[in-house]
C-alpha positions as CSV (number, residue, x, y, z in Angstrom):
1,M,89.5,105.2,99.0
2,A,88.6,102.8,96.2
3,W,91.5,100.5,95.4
4,F,94.5,99.1,97.3
5,L,97.4,96.7,96.9
6,N,97.6,95.0,100.3
7,H,100.8,93.3,101.5
8,Y,100.3,90.4,103.9
9,K,102.5,88.1,106.0
10,C,101.1,84.8,107.3
11,E,101.3,84.6,111.0
12,R,101.3,80.8,110.8
13,G,103.6,80.0,107.9
14,K,105.5,83.3,107.6
15,R,104.9,83.4,103.8
16,R,104.2,86.7,102.2
17,W,101.8,87.7,99.4
18,A,100.1,90.7,97.9
19,D,96.5,91.1,96.7
20,E,94.4,93.9,95.3
21,W,91.2,94.8,97.0
22,S,88.7,97.7,97.2
23,C,89.6,98.2,100.9
24,M,92.4,97.4,103.3
25,C,90.8,94.1,104.4
26,D,91.9,90.8,106.0
27,D,92.7,88.0,103.6
28,E,93.2,84.2,103.7
29,C,96.8,82.9,103.2
30,P,97.0,81.3,99.7
31,H,99.7,79.0,101.0
32,C,98.3,77.4,104.1
33,G,94.7,78.7,104.3
34,A,95.2,80.6,107.6
35,R,92.4,83.2,107.9
36,Y,92.0,86.7,109.0
37,M,95.5,87.9,108.0
38,T,95.6,91.7,108.3
39,P,97.7,93.6,105.7
40,H,101.0,95.0,107.2
41,T,101.1,97.7,104.5
42,S,98.9,98.9,101.7
43,E,99.5,101.0,98.6
44,D,96.7,103.3,97.6
45,L,96.0,102.6,93.9
46,T,92.9,104.8,93.7
47,T,94.6,107.2,91.3
48,L,97.4,106.3,88.9
49,I,99.5,108.2,86.4
50,E,100.6,106.1,83.5
51,Q,102.5,107.0,80.4
52,E,100.8,106.3,77.1
53,G,103.0,107.2,74.1
54,S,104.1,110.8,74.7
55,N,101.2,111.6,77.1
56,F,100.6,110.9,80.8
57,V,97.1,109.6,81.6
58,V,95.5,110.1,85.0
59,R,93.2,107.3,86.0
60,W,90.8,107.1,88.9
61,S,89.1,104.1,90.5
62,P,85.6,105.1,91.8
63,E,84.3,104.2,95.2
64,T,81.9,101.8,93.5
65,A,84.8,99.5,92.5
66,E,84.4,96.1,94.0
67,H,86.1,93.2,92.1
68,D,88.3,95.2,89.9
69,P,89.4,98.8,90.0
70,D,87.2,99.9,87.1
71,Y,89.5,102.8,86.3
72,R,88.2,105.9,84.6
73,V,90.3,108.4,82.6
74,L,90.3,111.8,84.2
75,G,92.7,113.5,81.7
76,Y,95.7,113.4,79.4
77,F,98.7,115.6,80.0
78,P,101.9,116.3,78.1
79,T,104.1,116.0,81.1
80,E,104.1,113.9,84.3
81,Q,104.5,117.1,86.3
82,E,101.2,118.5,84.9
83,A,99.5,115.2,85.7
84,I,100.8,115.4,89.3
85,A,99.7,119.0,89.5
86,F,96.2,118.0,88.3
87,L,95.9,115.5,91.1
88,S,97.2,117.9,93.7
89,A,94.6,120.6,92.8
90,D,91.6,121.0,95.0
């Protein structure tokens, strides 16, 4: 997997934050500096379907992504269902 939105909760201050990373990694609390906070949930953002005008664009973040997702366009589709079907195909 190449890109994630990780959700964290600080064990010290109980504050919550989210951060995007190329893996499901530990983070430092931006509020109190506590280290090694493990994400309690993560959303896989490796592939996205976004509407652009009347089309739906499938974007993919390659495994080489490090500091940003570096999305590549895989295709344009007239309906969201066709974009979903494209991602579901082997």
